VEXDRENBA-152706 format. One record per residue (C-alpha): x, y, z; residue in three letters. Coordinates in pm, 1 decimal. Layout:
N
        x        y        z residu
        X        Y        Z    Ala
...
***
This chain:
347
        x        y        z residu
      0.0      0.0      0.0    Unk
     97.9    369.2      0.4    Unk
    415.9    452.7    187.4    Unk
    476.7    827.1    128.5    Unk
    729.6   1033.9    317.2    Unk
    600.5   1321.9    532.3    Unk
    811.8   1580.4    352.2    Unk
    720.7   1485.7     -3.1    Unk
    344.8   1437.5     23.2    Unk
     66.4   1620.3    193.4    Unk
   -179.9   1409.6    390.8    Unk
   -536.2   1526.3    408.4    Unk
   -780.8   1442.9    682.2    Unk
  -1156.0   1460.2    707.7    Unk
  -1353.7   1715.3    514.6    Unk
  -1398.6   2064.9    650.1    Unk
  -1727.7   2114.9    834.5    Unk
  -1748.8   2455.2    663.6    Unk
  -1844.7   2270.2    347.1    Unk
  -2105.8   2045.2    504.0    Unk
  -2415.8   2054.4    284.3    Unk
  -2760.5   2136.6    407.2    Unk
  -2972.0   1842.9    518.8    Unk
  -3275.2   1990.9    350.5    Unk
  -3412.5   1757.6     84.1    Unk
  -3490.3   1884.0   -264.7    Unk
  -3846.5   2021.7   -267.9    Unk
  -3975.4   1781.5   -533.8    Unk
  -4095.9   1428.6   -451.5    Unk
  -3873.9   1141.4   -557.3    Unk
  -4028.7   1007.6   -879.0    Unk
  -3824.2    764.7  -1090.5    Unk
  -3955.8    587.0  -1395.8    Unk
  -4295.9    736.5  -1329.5    Unk
  -4312.6    576.0   -984.4    Unk
  -4322.4    784.1   -665.9    Unk
  -4089.8    639.9   -400.8    Unk
  -4242.8    683.6    -51.2    Unk
  -4026.1    796.7    239.7    Unk
  -3886.4    513.9    448.6    Unk
  -3909.8    261.5    163.6    Unk
  -3673.8     54.5    -51.5    Unk
  -3798.2      3.6   -406.8    Unk
  -3649.2   -200.8   -691.4    Unk
  -3717.3    -64.7  -1040.5    Unk
  -3641.3   -193.0  -1389.3    Unk
  -3623.9     98.7  -1631.1    Unk
  -3678.8    -13.0  -1993.2    Unk
  -3372.5     49.5  -2212.0    Unk
  -3412.1   -132.1  -2545.2    Unk
  -3524.5   -458.9  -2696.4    Unk
  -3280.0   -729.0  -2795.6    Unk
  -3306.7   -881.7  -3144.8    Unk
  -3512.4  -1159.4  -2980.4    Unk
  -3772.0   -903.2  -2872.7    Unk
  -3679.4   -927.3  -2504.5    Unk
  -3675.4   -592.2  -2325.2    Unk
  -3344.1   -521.7  -2155.7    Unk
  -3393.2   -310.0  -1840.3    Unk
  -3170.9    -83.5  -1632.1    Unk
  -3190.6   -223.1  -1274.9    Unk
  -3218.6     44.9  -1006.0    Unk
  -3261.2     22.2   -629.3    Unk
  -3397.7    335.6   -463.7    Unk
  -3368.9    372.6    -87.3    Unk
  -3570.1    674.8     20.1    Unk
  -3493.5    762.2    379.0    Unk
  -3753.1    829.0    641.8    Unk
  -3595.6   1169.4    698.5    Unk
  -3508.8   1448.7    450.7    Unk
  -3152.1   1496.2    334.4    Unk
  -2918.4   1487.0     32.4    Unk
  -2968.1   1245.6   -253.4    Unk
  -2668.4   1034.4   -355.9    Unk
  -2638.8    816.0   -664.2    Unk
  -2404.4    518.0   -680.8    Unk
  -2323.8    381.8  -1026.8    Unk
  -2101.6    100.8  -1152.0    Unk
  -2022.7    -91.3  -1470.9    Unk
  -2055.3    206.0  -1702.7    Unk
  -1780.5     -1.2  -1860.7    Unk
  -1939.3   -344.7  -1866.2    Unk
  -1627.5   -542.4  -1767.6    Unk
  -1555.3   -336.1  -1453.1    Unk
  -1706.5   -544.5  -1175.2    Unk
  -1573.4   -429.2   -835.3    Unk
  -1829.9   -148.5   -821.0    Unk
  -2113.2   -396.7   -876.8    Unk
  -2027.8   -572.6   -550.6    Unk
  -1957.4   -245.7   -368.5    Unk
  -2310.0   -127.4   -448.4    Unk
  -2458.4   -466.3   -358.4    Unk
  -2302.7   -453.9    -11.0    Unk
  -2398.3    -92.4     56.7    Unk
  -2753.1   -111.2    -78.7    Unk
  -2834.9   -427.6    115.6    Unk
  -2704.8   -283.1    441.7    Unk
  -2872.3     59.0    441.3    Unk
  -3184.7     73.8    657.5    Unk
  -3437.2    327.3    523.5    Unk
  -3559.3    430.2    867.2    Unk
  -3205.0    540.1    959.5    Unk
  -3134.9    718.3    632.0    Unk
  -3156.4   1095.5    585.6    Unk
  -3218.9   1167.1    218.1    Unk
  -3203.6    901.4    -52.2    Unk
  -2961.2    664.5   -222.4    Unk
  -3019.3    572.2   -587.9    Unk
  -2810.7    263.3   -662.3    Unk
  -2741.3    148.3  -1019.4    Unk
  -2499.3   -146.0  -1000.1    Unk
  -2488.4   -206.9  -1377.4    Unk
  -2531.0     92.0  -1608.2    Unk
  -2392.8    -73.0  -1923.7    Unk
  -2601.5   -389.5  -1908.9    Unk
  -2509.7   -471.7  -2271.5    Unk
  -2137.8   -463.5  -2193.1    Unk
  -2182.9   -673.0  -1878.2    Unk
  -2357.7   -949.1  -2072.3    Unk
  -2076.4   -949.9  -2329.4    Unk
  -1801.3   -906.1  -2064.7    Unk
  -1694.3   -602.6  -2264.6    Unk
  -1606.5   -244.3  -2183.1    Unk
  -1822.3   -120.5  -2468.7    Unk
  -2175.3   -126.8  -2601.7    Unk
  -2260.5   -353.8  -2899.3    Unk
  -2167.7    -80.0  -3148.2    Unk
  -1825.9    -39.8  -2975.2    Unk
  -1913.9    300.4  -2833.2    Unk
  -1779.1    396.9  -2490.8    Unk
  -2075.2    489.6  -2270.7    Unk
  -1854.9    717.3  -2059.7    Unk
  -1787.1    932.6  -2365.2    Unk
  -2157.8    965.4  -2451.7    Unk
  -2303.2   1187.4  -2176.1    Unk
  -2534.1   1374.3  -2140.0    Unk
  -2674.4   1177.4  -2431.2    Unk
  -2980.1   1215.4  -2648.2    Unk
  -3311.2   1030.5  -2665.8    Unk
  -3270.6   1023.1  -3047.8    Unk
  -2903.7    926.2  -3067.3    Unk
  -2705.4    602.4  -3068.3    Unk
  -2768.4    328.4  -2812.4    Unk
  -2492.6    474.6  -2594.2    Unk
  -2642.3    823.0  -2625.5    Unk
  -2992.8    697.9  -2541.8    Unk
  -2872.1    504.4  -2238.4    Unk
  -2676.1    808.4  -2118.2    Unk
  -2983.6   1028.7  -2157.9    Unk
  -3196.8    779.3  -1963.4    Unk
  -2943.5    773.8  -1679.6    Unk
  -2926.0   1153.3  -1666.5    Unk
  -3304.3   1187.4  -1665.6    Unk
  -3396.3    913.6  -1419.8    Unk
  -3095.2    919.5  -1186.0    Unk
  -2867.0   1223.3  -1202.6    Unk
  -3148.5   1479.6  -1225.0    Unk
  -3278.1   1368.1   -883.0    Unk
  -2944.8   1381.6   -700.1    Unk
  -2730.7   1630.4   -510.7    Unk
  -2412.4   1415.3   -515.8    Unk
  -2277.1   1118.2   -710.5    Unk
  -2013.3    845.3   -695.6    Unk
  -1919.8    655.4  -1012.0    Unk
  -1729.0    331.2   -950.6    Unk
  -1467.3    195.9  -1192.9    Unk
  -1169.0    -37.8  -1223.9    Unk
   -866.3    -24.0  -1448.1    Unk
   -907.6   -122.3  -1812.1    Unk
   -847.7   -480.5  -1922.8    Unk
   -493.7   -611.1  -1847.7    Unk
   -429.8   -328.4  -1599.7    Unk
   -477.5   -285.0  -1224.9    Unk
   -527.0     30.0  -1014.9    Unk
   -451.7    117.6   -655.8    Unk
   -776.1    237.5   -488.7    Unk
   -800.8    607.3   -575.1    Unk
  -1051.8    887.6   -611.5    Unk
  -1037.5   1120.1   -911.6    Unk
  -1218.3   1451.4   -885.7    Unk
  -1205.8   1821.0   -964.9    Unk
  -1010.9   1932.3   -658.4    Unk
  -1033.9   2296.4   -768.9    Unk
  -1403.7   2293.2   -679.9    Unk
  -1430.4   2337.0   -298.7    Unk
  -1744.6   2125.4   -256.2    Unk
  -1602.1   1839.9   -463.9    Unk
  -1265.9   1868.0   -288.0    Unk
  -1428.9   1824.3     53.5    Unk
  -1641.4   1540.5    -85.0    Unk
  -1324.8   1361.9   -203.5    Unk
  -1154.1   1413.2    131.9    Unk
  -1450.8   1258.4    310.9    Unk
  -1426.0    940.0    101.4    Unk
  -1080.0    871.6    244.1    Unk
   -925.6    675.4    -46.0    Unk
   -551.0    599.8    -24.8    Unk
   -489.8    843.2   -313.8    Unk
   -682.6   1152.7   -425.1    Unk
   -603.5   1284.4   -772.8    Unk
   -701.7   1609.6   -936.1    Unk
   -851.5   1513.1  -1271.3    Unk
  -1003.1   1742.3  -1530.3    Unk
  -1332.6   1643.5  -1689.3    Unk
  -1322.2   1428.6  -2001.0    Unk
  -1558.2   1523.4  -2280.5    Unk
  -1868.3   1307.9  -2278.4    Unk
  -1805.7   1161.3  -1933.7    Unk
  -2070.6   1121.7  -1667.2    Unk
  -1859.1   1331.8  -1431.3    Unk
  -1847.6   1619.1  -1679.6    Unk
  -2224.2   1603.5  -1739.5    Unk
  -2289.6   1607.9  -1364.8    Unk
  -2046.7   1897.0  -1310.0    Unk
  -2238.9   2105.1  -1563.0    Unk
  -2536.6   2059.8  -1331.7    Unk
  -2321.6   2163.1  -1032.4    Unk
  -2340.5   1817.0   -875.7    Unk
  -2022.1   1717.0   -685.6    Unk
  -1914.9   1382.0   -830.1    Unk
  -1635.4   1138.9   -747.2    Unk
  -1484.4    873.5   -970.7    Unk
  -1351.0    577.5   -769.9    Unk
  -1094.0    358.0   -948.0    Unk
   -970.7     32.5   -794.1    Unk
   -864.2   -313.9   -903.5    Unk
   -883.8   -471.6  -1248.1    Unk
  -1146.3   -562.4  -1505.1    Unk
  -1339.9   -892.7  -1485.2    Unk
  -1210.8   -966.8  -1135.2    Unk
  -1328.2   -909.0   -779.7    Unk
  -1062.3   -755.4   -552.8    Unk
  -1160.0   -771.8   -185.7    Unk
   -935.1   -484.5    -75.4    Unk
  -1063.1   -260.6   -355.3    Unk
  -1423.7   -351.7   -276.8    Unk
  -1394.6   -295.9     97.4    Unk
  -1213.7     35.3     48.6    Unk
  -1502.0    145.8   -173.9    Unk
  -1767.5     34.7     75.5    Unk
  -1592.7    214.2    361.5    Unk
  -1550.3    527.9    151.8    Unk
  -1920.3    542.1     64.5    Unk
  -2017.4    506.1    429.7    Unk
  -1779.3    788.7    522.4    Unk
  -1928.6   1007.3    248.6    Unk
  -2280.6    940.7    373.9    Unk
  -2172.5   1026.2    727.8    Unk
  -2013.2   1349.3    603.6    Unk
  -2332.3   1440.3    418.5    Unk
  -2536.6   1372.3    730.3    Unk
  -2720.5   1087.2    558.4    Unk
  -2615.4    784.0    756.9    Unk
  -2392.1    707.4   1052.4    Unk
  -2301.1    339.3   1068.7    Unk
  -2028.4    235.1   1311.4    Unk
  -1685.1    261.0   1156.6    Unk
  -1334.2    394.8   1182.3    Unk
  -1220.9    746.1   1086.5    Unk
  -1083.4    777.2    733.9    Unk
   -714.1    696.9    694.0    Unk
   -495.2    982.0    571.1    Unk
   -497.6   1023.3    194.5    Unk
   -211.1   1107.9    -36.2    Unk
   -300.1   1394.4   -266.0    Unk
   -144.0   1436.3   -609.3    Unk
   -200.6   1659.4   -910.2    Unk
    -13.3   1496.8  -1196.8    Unk
     14.2   1141.0  -1322.6    Unk
    218.8    986.5  -1599.3    Unk
    218.1    647.2  -1769.6    Unk
    565.2    502.3  -1825.2    Unk
    558.4    330.4  -2165.0    Unk
    761.4     56.2  -2327.5    Unk
   1049.9    179.8  -2543.5    Unk
   1057.0   -154.9  -2726.3    Unk
    854.7   -473.4  -2756.6    Unk
    940.1   -785.1  -2560.6    Unk
    882.8   -948.5  -2221.1    Unk
    817.2   -703.1  -1937.2    Unk
    969.6   -792.5  -1598.9    Unk
    807.3   -560.6  -1343.0    Unk
   1004.3   -483.7  -1024.7    Unk
    754.5   -266.3   -836.5    Unk
    406.4   -308.2   -684.3    Unk
     95.6    -97.2   -633.6    Unk
    147.0    166.1   -365.8    Unk
    527.1    167.8   -387.0    Unk
    695.7    504.8   -358.8    Unk
    952.7    555.4   -633.5    Unk
   1225.5    809.5   -694.0    Unk
   1305.6    986.1  -1017.8    Unk
   1512.3    760.8  -1245.7    Unk
   1447.8    459.9  -1022.0    Unk
   1435.0    129.8  -1216.0    Unk
   1079.8     -4.7  -1244.9    Unk
   1177.6   -324.5  -1424.8    Unk
   1321.6   -427.0  -1758.7    Unk
   1216.3   -548.9  -2103.0    Unk
   1400.7   -831.4  -2274.8    Unk
   1351.2  -1083.0  -2551.9    Unk
   1220.7  -1431.4  -2474.9    Unk
   1570.6  -1555.9  -2384.0    Unk
   1639.0  -1264.7  -2149.7    Unk
   1897.0  -1115.3  -2382.6    Unk
   1946.0   -744.4  -2450.5    Unk
   1752.4   -622.5  -2144.6    Unk
   1639.0   -259.6  -2147.7    Unk
   1587.8    -86.6  -1812.9    Unk
   1264.0    105.9  -1759.4    Unk
   1297.5    399.9  -1518.5    Unk
   1048.7    633.2  -1352.9    Unk
   1044.2    981.2  -1512.1    Unk
    954.1   1141.4  -1179.0    Unk
    925.0   1082.2   -806.9    Unk
    586.8    960.0   -690.8    Unk
    365.6    664.2   -609.2    Unk
    271.6    367.2   -823.8    Unk
   -105.7    391.9   -866.8    Unk
   -144.3    142.9  -1151.1    Unk
     38.9    -91.7  -1381.3    Unk
    -11.3   -330.6  -1669.3    Unk
    -72.0   -697.7  -1595.6    Unk
     34.9   -852.5  -1926.9    Unk
    410.8   -924.2  -1952.5    Unk
    387.9   -934.9  -2333.0    Unk
    435.6   -575.8  -2449.0    Unk
    469.6   -383.6  -2771.0    Unk
    655.0    -59.3  -2817.2    Unk
    447.4    221.2  -2664.1    Unk
    241.4     -0.3  -2431.6    Unk
    157.4    144.9  -2088.1    Unk
    364.0    -23.1  -1816.7    Unk
    346.7    173.9  -1490.8    Unk
    125.8    464.3  -1379.9    Unk
    302.0    704.6  -1142.7    Unk
    133.3    987.6   -948.8    Unk
    356.0   1285.0   -881.7    Unk
    432.1   1436.9   -541.7    Unk
    341.9   1795.4   -624.8    Unk
    200.6   2012.1   -350.0    Unk
   -170.3   1972.6   -286.3    Unk
   -434.0   2227.5   -382.0    Unk
   -572.2   2434.0    -99.1    Unk
   -951.8   2461.1   -131.1    Unk
  -1087.8   2813.9   -150.2    Unk
  -1300.5   2808.2    164.3    Unk
***
């Protein structure tokens, strides 16, 4: 795990109470898919998405937990990329444990957004579009655009905060980390409250859910942990704990738990890429602190001849790396987060 030095990295604690949101619920009733969700109730909905070639309707499964008391509304989403599974189990654990009579506000849980990709064990939709480059979508667009529009209309539009759960892409693995716009004070405090091992400032990508939510002034976190098509218990439990801490910070729920561990905050990341093709022999692990020019491993041919050292371009922490030892020139090998000074929120 993360082993930063006190002088090189800033550790951040719990979120500032100055940025605590109001516990006043939005004035409109909670109506999703045309169904009004009563206070103090848990309701499972299947929102129609599209018909398969067989004629079977494929739905978007949603669990809505409307608390007995007013408060913020938080959405939890996973599997926007259909092969990213850790978030599915994170949402399962959280949604099953929340008791509506103890909840202030509401939780809208969508464990599988890209149901097409999940069925195909693929990151993409059937037409190879990336759903997380299709927001806010359009009811008259492609399948990805229509699904994005449905999610915005039936989920995001009802919420005050959001957490989107991801893993690394196929053949990669990520250290548990939160990516967010740390220049926005409300989002910065939200990220601090989650308490992930690493917090990264990340600008919004065009067409992403996080960008679409930001345009509606909804603080949104992107949680990245583990690898595609695998469950990782540490990544899952870190996500569950982070969501509980966020709900406690928002005044929504207060289950027993430990205070958040200190987080390492970074502003810049860089992928170290292969200078040649061959067999990659990695010498570092997730969470390792590395120095500038430190060897990260080497690339050789199949006999081990003509090895080429791969070095870190900067000091930082290993927050991700490739899993496949067979590499081509230009392939991403190791993801390093820099140790630049942290942003101070404008309170």
